[in-house]
N, C-alpha and C positions, 0 to 999 in steps of 0.2 A: 757211773756217777763219779767214781774216783778219778778217772782220766779227765773228765770234764772239769771238775774242780781244780785239778792240778794245772790244766791248760789255761783256763780262764785266770786263775791266780797268777800263773807265770806271766801272762800278758799284762795283767794289771801291775804286777811288780816291776816289770821292765819299763812300762810307761811312767810309773811313779819315779823310778830311779833316773830315767831320762829327763823327766821334768825337773828333778832336783839339780841335775848337771846343767840343764838349760838355764835355770834360774841363777845358778852360781857363776857360770862361765859364758853363757850365750851359745853354746854348742847345741846340736840337735834341733834346729828350728823346724825340720821336717816331721818331727814327732810332736805335732801341735795338738794332739788330742787333749792333753791336760791343759795346754795353753788356752784352748777354747773355753774350758771350764773356768780357769782362773781369771781370764780376761773379761768374760761376759757376766760374771756374777759379782755384784758390787762388793759384798763383804769379803769374798775370796781374793779379789784383786789386790787388796792390801796385804794379804797373808799368803802369797802364792807359794813361797818356799814351804811353809808349814802344811799347806794343802797337798803339795806333791809328796811330802814325807808321809802324810796320812794315807794317801793313795798307795804308796809303796808298802806301808804297814798292812793295809787291808789285803793287798795282793799276797804278801808273805803269810798272813794268817789263813787265807784261803788255800794256799798251797799246803800249809801244815794240816789243815782240816782234811784235805784230800789225801794226804799221806797217812793220817791216822785212821781213816776209814778202812775197814777190812771187807774183803769180798764176800 
C-alpha cells in the first residue's frame, strides 16, 4: 500500500507541476492530462493555474501519507 500511495502521489505531483509550468509558460503541451480537466470543466477553465496548484498539492500530500505509513 505504501508503494502504491507513493507512486500515485508522485505521478499526480508531477502532472500538477507540469500543469503549472504549462499555464505560466506554455511548455509541456504533451502533458495534457490536467489540461483536459481544466479546459472541459467550466468553472475550472477560469482558474486553471489554481487548479493545477491544487492537483500538485494533492499529489504531495499523497506522497507524504505514503511516507508516513509503516509496514
